[in-house]
ROKOLMI-569034 format. One record per residue: residue number from 1; residue in three letters; chain; x, z, y of N, C-alpha, C, O in turn. Coordinates in steps of 0.1 Angstrom, whole numbers, padded with zeros to 4 digits, always signed. Atoms other than C-alpha are relative to their C-alpha. Example, Ala and Ser with C-alpha at 12.3 -4.5 7.8 and 13.67 -1.06 7.14 Angstrom:
2
ATOM  nugu  bake  drenza  neast    nup  nnorth  caeast   caup  canorth  ceast    cup  cnorth  oeast    oup  onorth
ATOM     1   ALA       A  +0009  +0000   -0012   +0123  +0078    -0045  +0009  +0000   +0012  +0019  +0007   +0012
ATOM     2   SER       A  -0009  +0000   -0011   +0137  +0071    -0011  -0008  +0008   +0011  -0003  +0009   +0022
//
This chain:
73
ATOM  nugu  bake  drenza  neast    nup  nnorth  caeast   caup  canorth  ceast    cup  cnorth  oeast    oup  onorth
ATOM     1   UNK       A  +0008  -0003   +0007   -0206  -0529    -0266  +0006  -0003   -0018  +0008  -0014   -0023
ATOM     2   UNK       A  -0005  -0003   +0015   -0194  -0517    -0304  -0009  -0013   -0010  -0021  -0015   -0011
ATOM     3   UNK       A  +0007  +0012   +0008   -0199  -0548    -0328  +0002  +0007   -0017  +0013  +0011   -0022
ATOM     4   UNK       A  +0000  -0004   +0015   -0207  -0538    -0364  -0005  -0011   -0011  -0013  -0019   -0005
ATOM     5   UNK       A  +0005  +0005   +0010   -0216  -0555    -0395  -0014  +0002   +0001  -0018  +0013   +0003
ATOM     6   UNK       A  +0011  -0001   +0004   -0253  -0566    -0399  -0014  +0001   +0014  -0025  +0004   +0016
ATOM     7   UNK       A  +0009  -0001   -0020   -0261  -0569    -0358  -0007  -0014   -0005  -0006  -0022   -0014
ATOM     8   UNK       A  +0004  +0017   +0002   -0282  -0599    -0354  -0003  -0002   +0018  -0003  +0006   +0028
ATOM     9   UNK       A  -0003  +0007   -0018   -0282  -0616    -0320  -0007  -0013   +0001  -0006  -0022   -0008
ATOM    10   UNK       A  +0009  +0015   +0001   -0309  -0645    -0305  +0012  -0005   +0010  +0017  +0001   +0019
ATOM    11   UNK       A  -0006  +0011   -0003   -0290  -0673    -0296  -0008  -0006   +0013  -0019  -0012   +0010
ATOM    12   UNK       A  +0007  +0006   -0010   -0301  -0685    -0257  +0006  -0015   -0001  +0015  -0019   -0008
ATOM    13   UNK       A  -0003  +0016   +0001   -0299  -0723    -0250  +0015  -0002   +0005  +0021  -0012   +0000
ATOM    14   UNK       A  -0015  +0003   -0008   -0262  -0720    -0228  +0009  +0008   -0013  +0020  +0011   -0009
ATOM    15   UNK       A  -0009  -0001   +0010   -0247  -0708    -0266  +0006  -0013   -0005  +0001  -0017   -0016
ATOM    16   UNK       A  -0008  +0010   -0003   -0224  -0739    -0264  +0006  -0004   -0021  +0009  -0015   -0026
ATOM    17   UNK       A  -0006  +0002   +0016   -0212  -0735    -0305  -0014  +0000   -0010  -0012  -0002   -0022
ATOM    18   UNK       A  +0014  -0001   +0004   -0250  -0733    -0316  -0002  -0014   -0009  -0014  -0019   -0007
ATOM    19   UNK       A  +0002  +0008   +0004   -0246  -0764    -0338  -0010  -0004   -0012  -0014  -0015   -0016
ATOM    20   UNK       A  +0011  +0002   +0012   -0270  -0758    -0366  -0015  +0003   +0006  -0023  +0007   -0003
ATOM    21   UNK       A  +0006  -0003   -0006   -0297  -0753    -0338  -0010  +0012   -0007  -0021  +0011   -0011
ATOM    22   UNK       A  +0007  -0015   +0008   -0305  -0715    -0351  -0003  +0004   +0014  +0002  +0000   +0024
ATOM    23   UNK       A  +0004  -0007   -0006   -0322  -0693    -0334  +0004  +0012   +0007  +0002  +0017   +0018
ATOM    24   UNK       A  -0009  -0014   -0005   -0302  -0660    -0342  +0011  -0001   -0014  +0010  -0004   -0026
ATOM    25   UNK       A  -0008  -0003   +0009   -0273  -0654    -0358  +0005  +0016   -0003  +0002  +0026   +0004
ATOM    26   UNK       A  -0002  -0016   +0003   -0259  -0622    -0378  +0012  -0001   -0005  +0015  -0010   -0012
ATOM    27   UNK       A  -0011  -0004   +0004   -0224  -0606    -0381  -0003  +0005   -0016  -0013  +0010   -0022
ATOM    28   UNK       A  +0000  -0002   +0014   -0212  -0606    -0415  +0009  +0006   -0001  +0007  +0014   -0010
ATOM    29   UNK       A  -0017  -0013   +0001   -0175  -0585    -0411  +0001  -0004   +0014  -0003  -0014   +0019
ATOM    30   UNK       A  -0005  -0002   -0012   -0159  -0574    -0380  +0015  +0006   -0004  +0016  +0016   -0011
ATOM    31   UNK       A  -0013  -0006   +0001   -0121  -0571    -0379  +0005  -0003   +0015  +0001  -0008   +0025
ATOM    32   UNK       A  -0003  -0001   -0018   -0097  -0564    -0351  -0001  -0010   +0010  -0003  -0010   +0022
ATOM    33   UNK       A  -0001  +0011   -0008   -0094  -0598    -0343  -0009  -0009   +0005  -0009  -0015   +0016
ATOM    34   UNK       A  +0011  +0011   -0001   -0123  -0618    -0350  -0015  +0009   -0009  -0018  +0020   -0014
ATOM    35   UNK       A  +0016  -0003   +0008   -0160  -0620    -0362  -0006  -0009   -0005  -0008  -0020   +0001
ATOM    36   UNK       A  +0004  +0009   +0011   -0173  -0636    -0391  -0015  +0002   +0001  -0020  +0014   +0000
ATOM    37   UNK       A  +0015  +0002   -0002   -0210  -0647    -0385  -0010  -0012   -0007  -0004  -0023   -0008
ATOM    38   UNK       A  +0008  +0007   +0003   -0239  -0666    -0399  -0010  -0004   +0008  -0016  +0003   +0015
ATOM    39   UNK       A  +0012  +0001   -0012   -0264  -0686    -0381  -0013  -0003   -0013  -0012  -0006   -0025
ATOM    40   UNK       A  +0013  +0000   +0008   -0300  -0686    -0395  -0001  -0012   -0006  -0006  -0013   -0018
ATOM    41   UNK       A  +0008  +0016   +0003   -0305  -0725    -0399  +0012  -0004   -0009  +0014  -0016   -0011
ATOM    42   UNK       A  -0014  +0005   +0007   -0272  -0726    -0421  +0007  +0005   -0008  +0011  +0016   -0005
ATOM    43   UNK       A  -0009  -0004   +0015   -0252  -0722    -0453  +0015  +0005   +0005  +0023  +0011   -0002
ATOM    44   UNK       A  -0014  +0000   -0002   -0221  -0719    -0435  +0005  +0013   +0007  -0004  +0022   +0009
ATOM    45   UNK       A  -0004  -0014   -0004   -0201  -0690    -0421  +0010  -0006   +0012  +0015  -0018   +0013
ATOM    46   UNK       A  -0008  +0007   -0013   -0181  -0694    -0388  +0006  +0011   +0003  -0001  +0021   +0002
ATOM    47   UNK       A  -0007  -0009   -0008   -0154  -0671    -0372  +0003  -0003   +0014  +0006  -0013   +0019
ATOM    48   UNK       A  -0004  +0004   -0018   -0150  -0667    -0334  +0010  +0014   +0003  +0008  +0025   -0002
ATOM    49   UNK       A  -0009  -0013   -0001   -0119  -0645    -0320  -0008  +0011   +0008  -0014  +0007   +0018
ATOM    50   UNK       A  +0006  -0005   -0008   -0133  -0613    -0308  -0002  -0003   +0013  -0014  -0006   +0017
ATOM    51   UNK       A  +0002  +0002   -0013   -0127  -0618    -0274  -0015  -0009   +0005  -0025  -0006   +0011
ATOM    52   UNK       A  +0011  +0007   -0004   -0147  -0649    -0273  -0014  +0004   -0004  -0024  +0001   +0002
ATOM    53   UNK       A  +0015  -0004   +0007   -0177  -0635    -0292  -0002  +0007   +0010  -0014  +0005   +0013
ATOM    54   UNK       A  +0002  -0012   -0010   -0177  -0609    -0265  -0005  -0004   +0014  -0013  +0002   +0021
ATOM    55   UNK       A  +0005  +0004   -0013   -0177  -0635    -0234  -0011  -0005   -0003  -0019  -0007   +0007
ATOM    56   UNK       A  +0018  +0007   +0000   -0210  -0651    -0249  -0010  +0011   -0003  -0021  +0008   -0008
ATOM    57   UNK       A  +0007  -0008   +0001   -0223  -0619    -0251  -0004  +0005   +0017  -0014  +0005   +0023
ATOM    58   UNK       A  +0000  -0001   -0015   -0212  -0608    -0215  -0009  -0011   +0008  -0018  -0007   +0015
ATOM    59   UNK       A  +0007  +0013   -0003   -0225  -0644    -0205  -0013  -0001   -0002  -0019  -0009   +0006
ATOM    60   UNK       A  +0014  -0001   +0003   -0260  -0637    -0219  -0005  -0008   -0008  -0017  -0008   -0009
ATOM    61   UNK       A  +0005  +0011   +0009   -0259  -0667    -0244  -0001  +0009   -0017  -0005  +0004   -0028
ATOM    62   UNK       A  +0001  -0006   +0014   -0258  -0639    -0271  -0009  +0013   +0003  -0005  +0021   +0012
ATOM    63   UNK       A  +0006  -0013   -0003   -0284  -0611    -0271  -0001  +0006   -0011  -0003  +0000   -0022
ATOM    64   UNK       A  +0002  -0006   +0011   -0284  -0584    -0292  -0016  +0002   -0004  -0023  +0006   +0005
ATOM    65   UNK       A  +0012  -0002   +0004   -0317  -0581    -0310  -0007  +0010   +0004  -0019  +0009   +0007
ATOM    66   UNK       A  +0010  -0014   +0001   -0323  -0541    -0308  +0001  -0004   +0018  -0008  +0001   +0024
ATOM    67   UNK       A  +0001  -0001   -0013   -0314  -0550    -0270  -0015  -0007   +0006  -0023  -0003   +0015
ATOM    68   UNK       A  +0015  +0005   -0005   -0344  -0574    -0265  -0010  +0004   -0003  -0017  +0001   +0006
ATOM    69   UNK       A  +0009  -0008   +0001   -0371  -0553    -0281  +0003  +0009   +0010  -0007  +0010   +0018
ATOM    70   UNK       A  +0001  -0012   -0010   -0360  -0526    -0259  -0003  -0005   +0013  -0010  +0002   +0020
ATOM    71   UNK       A  +0007  +0001   -0012   -0366  -0545    -0229  -0014  -0004   +0001  -0022  -0002   +0010
ATOM    72   UNK       A  +0018  +0003   +0000   -0399  -0558    -0239  -0010  +0010   -0004  -0022  +0009   -0005
ATOM    73   UNK       A  +0008  -0009   +0000   -0410  -0527    -0244  -0003  +0009   +0012  -0012  +0018   +0011
//
């Protein structure tokens, strides 16, 4: 999946880094090696290595909101 700014993801229960008990996160910045995110119940930003972020997507712990809408249609 190509990652870009403003993408939103729903966080499932298996997403261990969810310290703020948020339901969603939004990508603020994408660089070659990292992803900067903001969780919906937090004023703080987080940074993930790109590979780590992709791992959570593949594991099903982060679901792109657009994918979720298509599946429920």
